[in-house]
C-alpha positions as CSV (number, residue, x, y, z in Angstrom):
1,M,161.4,177.4,-49.6
2,K,162.1,174.9,-47.1
3,L,159.0,175.2,-45.4
4,F,156.9,173.0,-47.8
5,K,159.6,170.2,-47.5
6,I,159.4,170.3,-44.0
7,L,155.6,169.9,-44.1
8,E,156.0,166.9,-46.3
9,E,158.6,165.4,-44.1
10,R,156.4,165.4,-40.9
11,G,153.3,164.6,-43.1
12,I,151.2,167.8,-42.5
13,S,149.1,169.1,-44.9
14,N,148.7,172.9,-45.7
15,Y,145.2,172.5,-44.8
16,R,146.1,171.1,-41.2
17,I,148.6,173.9,-40.4
18,C,146.3,176.7,-41.5
19,K,143.6,175.3,-39.6
20,D,145.7,174.8,-36.5
21,L,146.9,178.2,-36.6
22,N,144.2,180.0,-38.2
23,I,146.0,181.1,-41.2
24,P,144.4,181.5,-44.6
25,E,144.9,178.6,-46.8
26,S,145.7,181.0,-49.5
27,T,148.6,182.3,-47.8
28,L,150.5,179.2,-48.1
29,S,149.5,178.7,-51.4
30,R,150.5,182.0,-52.7
31,L,154.0,181.2,-50.7
32,K,154.2,177.8,-52.6
33,S,153.6,179.5,-56.1
34,N,155.8,182.5,-55.6
35,K,153.0,184.8,-55.6
36,L,153.9,185.8,-52.1
37,K,157.4,186.0,-50.9
38,A,158.6,185.0,-47.5
39,G,159.7,188.3,-46.6
40,N,156.0,189.9,-47.2
41,L,154.4,187.2,-45.0
42,T,153.4,188.9,-41.7
43,L,155.8,188.2,-39.0
44,D,153.0,187.0,-36.8
45,N,152.2,184.1,-39.5
46,A,155.8,183.2,-39.7
47,Y,156.3,183.2,-36.2
48,K,153.1,181.1,-35.7
49,I,154.5,178.6,-38.3
50,A,158.1,178.4,-36.9
51,F,156.6,177.8,-33.3
52,Y,154.2,175.3,-34.6
53,L,157.3,173.2,-36.5
54,D,159.7,174.1,-33.4
55,L,162.2,175.5,-35.6
56,P,163.7,178.9,-35.8
57,I,162.2,181.3,-38.4
58,E,165.4,181.7,-40.6
59,E,165.4,177.8,-40.8
60,V,161.9,177.5,-42.0
61,F,161.7,180.1,-44.4
62,I,165.2,179.7,-46.3
63,K,165.4,179.2,-50.0
64,E,166.3,176.2,-51.2
65,D,168.9,175.6,-53.9
């Protein structure tokens, strides 16, 4: 998922984005380990993450090859 590449490029830790957005760290951990699919992420959380990164939702949550 492109989200984690973007966070790494910008030097943003999972802890930092979760704390800033009041999202449980387990949500990003489950996304990263594929225990939670992007399609099952709440729209509210997806919007908050995309807005935080100043990117469209579809760009943040696209699958990488």
